[in-house]
C-alpha positions in Angstrom: -136.6 21.3 -73.6 -135.5 22.2 -70.1 -136.9 19.1 -68.3 -135.4 16.9 -71.0 -132.0 18.8 -70.1 -132.6 17.5 -66.4 -133.1 14.7 -67.1 -130.0 14.2 -69.2 -127.6 15.6 -66.5 -129.0 13.6 -64.2 -128.6 10.4 -65.9 -125.4 11.8 -66.9 -124.5 12.4 -63.5 -125.3 8.9 -62.0 -123.7 7.1 -64.5 -120.3 8.8 -63.9 -121.2 8.6 -60.3 -121.3 4.7 -60.7 -118.4 4.4 -62.9 -116.0 6.3 -60.6 -117.3 4.3 -57.3 -116.8 1.1 -59.1 -113.4 1.8 -60.1 -112.3 3.0 -56.6 -113.7 -0.4 -55.2 -110.7 -2.2 -56.6 -108.0 -3.2 -54.4 -104.4 -1.5 -56.2 -102.1 -4.4 -54.6 -102.3 -7.8 -53.4 -100.6 -9.0 -49.9 -100.8 -12.7 -49.7 -98.9 -15.6 -48.9 -97.6 -16.7 -52.7 -96.6 -20.4 -53.5 -93.6 -20.2 -55.7 -94.3 -22.8 -58.5 -92.6 -21.9 -61.9 -94.2 -23.5 -64.4 -95.5 -22.9 -68.3 -99.3 -22.9 -69.3 -101.2 -21.7 -72.5 -104.1 -19.4 -72.4 -107.2 -21.0 -73.1 -109.4 -17.8 -74.3 -109.0 -15.2 -76.8 -108.8 -12.1 -74.1 -108.6 -12.1 -70.6 -107.8 -9.3 -67.6 -104.8 -9.1 -65.8 -105.3 -8.1 -62.1 -103.3 -6.5 -59.6 -104.3 -9.4 -57.0 -105.4 -13.1 -56.7 -108.9 -12.3 -57.3 -111.7 -9.9 -59.0 -111.5 -7.7 -56.4 -108.5 -6.2 -57.2 -107.8 -3.9 -60.4 -107.8 -5.1 -63.7 -103.8 -3.4 -65.0 -104.3 -4.8 -68.4 -106.5 -6.1 -70.8 -104.8 -9.3 -73.3 -106.5 -9.7 -76.9 -105.4 -12.6 -79.2 -103.8 -15.1 -77.2 -105.3 -18.0 -77.4 -103.0 -21.0 -77.4 -100.0 -18.6 -76.5 -97.5 -19.5 -73.9 -97.1 -17.8 -70.2 -94.6 -18.1 -67.9 -96.2 -19.0 -64.0 -94.2 -17.2 -60.9 -96.1 -18.9 -58.7 -100.1 -19.5 -57.2 -102.4 -18.5 -54.9 -105.4 -20.7 -54.7 -107.3 -20.1 -57.9 -104.8 -17.5 -59.2 -101.6 -17.8 -61.0 -98.9 -15.4 -60.9 -97.2 -13.9 -64.4 -94.7 -11.2 -65.2 -96.3 -8.9 -67.8 -94.5 -5.4 -69.0 -92.0 -5.7 -66.2 -95.2 -6.0 -63.7 -95.8 -8.9 -61.7 -100.4 -9.7 -62.1 -102.4 -12.5 -61.9 -104.7 -14.1 -64.1 -107.4 -17.2 -62.7 -106.5 -20.7 -63.4 -109.6 -21.5 -65.7 -108.2 -19.4 -68.7 -104.8 -21.2 -68.3 -104.5 -24.9 -69.5 -101.4 -26.9 -69.0 -101.5 -28.2 -73.1 -101.5 -26.1 -76.0 -104.2 -24.9 -78.0 -105.0 -27.4 -80.7 -108.0 -26.5 -83.3 -110.6 -28.7 -83.8 -110.4 -30.9 -87.1 -112.8 -32.2 -88.9 -112.3 -35.1 -90.8 -114.4 -36.9 -93.1 -114.2 -40.7 -93.4 -114.4 -41.8 -96.6 
């Protein structure tokens, strides 16, 4: 019983350390040369992360769900990332998750 408890505590400790160390590796702010590019777009996917900066190394600030086809305002860009505003914060989304055209559902038509 003591061996089982000891194994559990070791695994729990390693798990908590890994979670904390991974969260600490993300950057909180972005210092880049932003290109102002005011435009609109539409989300291509249903769920996505909004980040503090223009890259995966930046912390996820918010997770959006049920947004496929919804419109967003693009404030600027840096490489493959687009700056948008959400809940009063400027946050970043990857351009592959945005479309210039609204989402159109697939319609299967049968020819008679």
